[in-house]
C-alpha positions as CSV (number, residue, x, y, z in Angstrom):
1,M,51.1,-24.0,-25.4
2,W,51.9,-20.5,-24.1
3,R,53.2,-21.8,-20.8
4,H,55.4,-24.4,-22.5
5,A,56.7,-21.9,-25.0
6,S,57.5,-19.5,-22.1
7,Q,59.4,-22.1,-20.2
8,L,61.4,-23.2,-23.3
9,S,62.2,-19.6,-24.2
10,A,63.5,-19.0,-20.7
11,A,65.7,-22.1,-21.1
12,G,67.3,-20.6,-24.1
13,V,66.1,-23.0,-26.8
14,D,66.2,-21.8,-30.4
15,A,63.1,-23.4,-31.9
16,L,60.1,-25.6,-31.1
17,K,59.3,-28.9,-32.7
18,G,55.9,-30.5,-33.1
19,Y,55.6,-34.2,-33.5
20,A,53.0,-36.6,-35.0
21,G,49.6,-36.5,-33.4
22,L,49.2,-32.7,-33.6
23,D,46.1,-31.6,-35.5
24,A,45.9,-28.3,-37.5
25,E,44.5,-26.4,-34.5
26,M,47.2,-27.5,-32.2
27,V,49.9,-26.6,-34.8
28,D,48.4,-23.2,-35.2
29,S,48.3,-22.6,-31.5
30,L,52.0,-23.8,-31.2
31,V,53.0,-21.4,-34.0
32,H,51.3,-18.4,-32.3
33,A,52.7,-19.3,-28.9
34,G,56.2,-19.6,-30.3
35,A,55.9,-16.3,-32.2
36,E,55.1,-14.5,-28.9
37,F,58.5,-15.6,-27.6
38,G,60.5,-15.4,-30.9
39,L,60.6,-19.2,-31.2
40,P,60.0,-20.6,-34.7
41,V,58.3,-24.0,-35.1
42,I,59.5,-27.1,-37.0
43,V,57.0,-29.9,-37.5
44,D,57.1,-33.6,-38.0
45,L,53.5,-34.6,-38.3
46,G,53.9,-38.1,-39.6
47,S,52.6,-39.6,-42.8
48,R,49.0,-38.5,-42.1
49,G,49.7,-35.0,-40.8
50,D,48.1,-31.9,-42.3
51,Y,51.2,-30.2,-43.7
52,A,49.2,-27.9,-45.9
53,A,47.6,-26.4,-42.8
54,A,50.9,-26.2,-41.0
55,V,52.4,-24.3,-43.9
56,E,49.5,-21.9,-43.8
57,A,50.0,-21.5,-40.1
58,G,53.5,-20.3,-40.6
59,V,55.8,-23.1,-39.5
60,L,59.5,-22.6,-40.2
61,A,60.1,-26.0,-41.7
62,R,58.8,-29.5,-42.0
63,A,61.1,-32.2,-40.8
64,H,61.7,-35.0,-43.3
65,A,61.4,-34.6,-47.0
66,P,57.9,-35.6,-48.1
67,S,57.9,-39.3,-49.1
68,G,54.5,-39.4,-50.6
69,P,52.6,-37.5,-53.3
70,L,53.4,-33.8,-53.4
71,S,51.4,-31.5,-55.6
72,D,52.6,-28.4,-57.4
73,D,50.1,-26.4,-55.3
74,E,51.7,-27.6,-52.1
75,I,55.2,-26.7,-53.3
76,A,53.9,-23.3,-54.4
77,A,52.5,-22.7,-50.9
78,M,55.8,-23.6,-49.3
79,V,57.6,-21.1,-51.6
80,E,55.0,-18.4,-50.8
81,H,55.3,-18.9,-47.0
82,G,59.0,-19.5,-47.0
83,T,58.7,-23.0,-45.5
84,A,61.9,-25.0,-45.5
85,T,62.3,-28.7,-45.6
86,I,64.8,-30.7,-43.5
87,T,65.7,-33.6,-45.8
88,T,66.7,-36.6,-43.7
89,L,67.0,-39.0,-46.7
90,A,69.5,-41.1,-44.7
91,V,66.9,-42.3,-42.2
92,L,64.6,-43.5,-45.0
93,E,67.5,-45.3,-46.5
94,S,68.1,-47.0,-43.1
95,F,64.5,-48.2,-42.9
96,A,64.7,-49.5,-46.5
97,R,67.9,-51.3,-45.4
98,R,69.4,-50.2,-48.7
99,R,72.7,-49.1,-47.2
100,L,73.0,-52.4,-45.3
101,N,73.3,-54.3,-48.6
102,D,77.0,-53.5,-48.7
103,L,78.7,-53.1,-45.4
104,E,82.0,-51.9,-46.8
105,F,81.2,-48.4,-45.5
106,L,81.6,-49.7,-41.9
107,D,85.4,-49.9,-42.6
108,H,85.7,-46.2,-43.2
109,P,87.7,-44.5,-40.4
110,L,84.8,-42.1,-39.6
111,I,83.0,-45.2,-38.4
112,A,85.5,-47.9,-37.7
113,A,87.8,-45.7,-35.6
114,T,85.1,-44.1,-33.5
115,T,82.6,-46.9,-32.9
116,P,82.7,-49.7,-30.3
117,P,83.5,-53.0,-32.0
118,W,80.6,-54.7,-30.2
119,F,78.2,-52.2,-31.9
120,L,79.6,-52.8,-35.4
121,E,79.4,-56.6,-34.8
122,A,75.8,-56.3,-33.8
123,L,75.0,-54.1,-36.8
124,R,76.6,-56.7,-39.1
125,E,74.4,-59.4,-37.6
126,H,71.4,-57.2,-38.0
127,A,72.2,-56.4,-41.6
128,T,72.6,-60.1,-42.6
129,R,69.7,-61.7,-40.7
130,T,66.8,-63.2,-42.6
131,L,63.7,-61.0,-42.8
132,S,60.2,-62.2,-42.3
133,D,57.7,-61.8,-45.1
134,A,56.1,-58.9,-43.3
135,E,59.5,-57.2,-42.9
136,T,60.4,-57.8,-46.5
137,Q,57.1,-56.1,-47.6
138,F,57.8,-53.2,-45.2
139,V,61.3,-52.7,-46.5
140,A,60.0,-52.6,-50.1
141,S,57.4,-50.0,-49.2
142,I,60.0,-47.8,-47.5
143,E,62.3,-48.1,-50.5
144,E,59.5,-46.7,-52.7
145,R,59.1,-43.9,-50.2
146,L,62.8,-43.2,-50.4
147,M,62.7,-42.9,-54.1
148,T,59.7,-40.6,-53.9
149,A,61.4,-38.5,-51.3
150,M,64.4,-38.1,-53.5
151,T,62.3,-37.0,-56.4
152,N,60.5,-34.5,-54.1
153,V,63.8,-33.1,-52.9
154,K,64.8,-32.2,-56.4
155,R,61.4,-30.7,-57.2
156,L,61.5,-28.6,-54.0
157,S,65.0,-27.5,-54.8
158,D,64.1,-26.5,-58.3
159,A,61.1,-24.6,-57.1
160,G,63.1,-22.5,-54.7
161,V,62.2,-24.2,-51.4
162,M,65.0,-24.0,-48.9
163,L,66.4,-27.4,-48.1
164,V,68.4,-28.1,-45.0
165,A,70.4,-31.3,-44.6
166,G,69.5,-33.6,-41.7
167,T,69.9,-37.3,-40.9
168,D,67.7,-38.2,-38.0
169,A,70.6,-40.3,-36.6
170,P,71.1,-42.7,-35.0
171,Y,69.4,-45.6,-36.8
172,P,71.0,-48.7,-38.3
173,G,73.5,-47.5,-40.8
174,V,73.0,-43.8,-39.9
175,F,75.7,-42.7,-37.6
176,Q,76.2,-39.4,-35.7
177,G,78.7,-37.5,-37.6
178,E,79.3,-39.8,-40.6
179,G,75.6,-39.7,-41.4
180,I,75.8,-36.1,-42.7
181,H,78.3,-37.2,-45.3
182,R,75.9,-39.9,-46.4
183,E,73.1,-37.4,-46.5
184,L,75.2,-35.2,-48.9
185,E,75.7,-38.2,-51.1
186,L,71.9,-38.9,-51.2
187,L,71.2,-35.3,-52.0
188,V,73.5,-35.5,-55.0
189,E,71.9,-38.8,-56.0
190,A,68.6,-37.0,-55.8
191,G,69.8,-34.6,-58.5
192,L,71.4,-31.7,-56.6
193,T,74.9,-30.6,-57.5
194,P,77.7,-31.2,-55.0
195,L,77.9,-27.5,-54.3
196,Q,74.1,-27.3,-53.7
197,A,74.3,-30.2,-51.3
198,I,77.2,-28.6,-49.4
199,T,75.2,-25.4,-49.2
200,V,72.2,-27.3,-47.9
201,A,74.3,-28.6,-45.0
202,T,76.1,-25.4,-44.2
203,H,74.7,-22.0,-45.2
204,N,71.1,-23.1,-45.4
205,A,71.4,-24.7,-41.9
206,A,72.6,-21.3,-40.6
207,R,69.8,-19.5,-42.4
208,L,67.2,-21.8,-40.9
209,M,68.3,-21.0,-37.4
210,D,68.7,-17.3,-38.2
211,A,72.4,-17.5,-37.6
212,S,73.9,-16.8,-41.0
213,D,75.6,-13.8,-39.6
214,E,77.4,-16.1,-37.2
215,W,78.3,-19.3,-39.0
216,G,77.5,-21.4,-42.1
217,A,79.9,-19.8,-44.6
218,I,83.6,-18.9,-45.0
219,S,83.6,-15.1,-44.5
220,P,85.3,-12.5,-42.3
221,G,83.7,-12.2,-38.9
222,L,82.0,-15.6,-39.0
223,A,82.9,-18.5,-36.8
224,A,85.9,-20.4,-38.1
225,D,84.3,-23.8,-38.3
226,L,86.0,-25.6,-41.2
227,L,86.7,-29.1,-42.6
228,V,89.9,-29.3,-44.5
229,V,89.6,-32.2,-46.9
230,R,91.7,-34.0,-49.6
231,G,90.1,-33.6,-53.0
232,N,87.4,-31.3,-54.4
233,P,83.9,-32.0,-53.0
234,A,82.5,-29.6,-55.5
235,E,83.3,-32.2,-58.1
236,N,83.1,-35.4,-56.0
237,I,80.9,-35.1,-52.9
238,G,82.6,-38.2,-51.5
239,A,85.7,-36.1,-50.9
240,T,84.0,-34.6,-47.8
241,R,84.9,-37.8,-46.0
242,D,88.6,-37.5,-46.6
243,I,89.2,-35.2,-43.7
244,L,92.7,-33.8,-43.1
245,A,91.8,-31.4,-40.3
246,V,88.9,-30.0,-38.3
247,V,88.8,-26.4,-37.2
248,Q,86.3,-25.4,-34.6
249,R,86.0,-21.7,-33.6
250,G,89.5,-21.2,-35.0
251,V,91.1,-24.1,-33.1
252,V,92.4,-27.1,-34.9
253,L,91.0,-30.1,-33.1
254,D,93.0,-33.2,-32.0
255,R,91.0,-35.8,-33.8
256,S,93.0,-38.6,-32.1
257,Q,90.9,-37.9,-29.0
258,L,87.8,-39.1,-31.0
259,V,89.3,-42.5,-31.7
260,F,87.5,-45.3,-29.7
261,S,89.4,-46.7,-26.8
262,A,88.1,-49.6,-24.8
263,L,90.1,-48.2,-21.8
264,D,88.2,-45.0,-21.9
265,D,84.8,-46.3,-22.9
266,L,83.1,-48.6,-20.4
267,G,81.0,-50.3,-23.0
268,F,77.7,-48.6,-22.2
269,R,75.0,-50.4,-24.2
270,T,71.2,-50.0,-24.5
271,V,68.7,-52.7,-25.4
272,G,67.7,-52.6,-29.0
273,S,70.5,-50.1,-29.9
274,V,70.9,-51.5,-33.4
275,A,67.5,-52.8,-34.6
276,A,65.0,-50.0,-35.4
277,N,62.3,-52.4,-36.7
């Protein structure tokens, strides 16, 4: 662990992430190795991981809102240790195929104008195909997990656990870029106010990476990274999608350069790029 942490630190990474398959001892070792080089640890231990032990070990955050039973004691421990949660409700919604029930969202410019038509066609076919009995059962089980995760997100927020928005994109129906707008909508559906959801995606993200003195809020001296939108997202979270301008480091971006063009895109494809299951 020490050698890997040393190499990653030298490469300039900001944090370490542990994946499923790590036991409590390995997580503890990872946290200690990371601490020696100033690298916090985020963990995704899977559905059977020992998150309680990871919290005690001092991980910075758990990736994915818990989608199973979550006790008050577990929440209290997260509050005590300052353990954050990266929500990623959008990926659960993808596995539950809930968003694919109505494909109207594919017509929104954030997707339609930036995505190769062949990909959207493949996604529509994926969304409308007949599921096997086993797939139907799997989808139903994931939808229950999504509902549980949304309940847990509200409980964690109310208890004072820091939430950070994430999407785990790309999966079917979860797009890079557009996916964070969907995540905000799911956070509001879970019971957060629109302003809370926006904070989760901006200021809290900066706090998680110990960069709140650089970005994550509108304040003198911070990076001028801004979305100018039509409407009031503090009242209607969907207004974040109606983007008038994007400012990055004080420069207004030419968004026309992001529009998909078959002349510029050679049509790179990967096998299984649509179907996750």
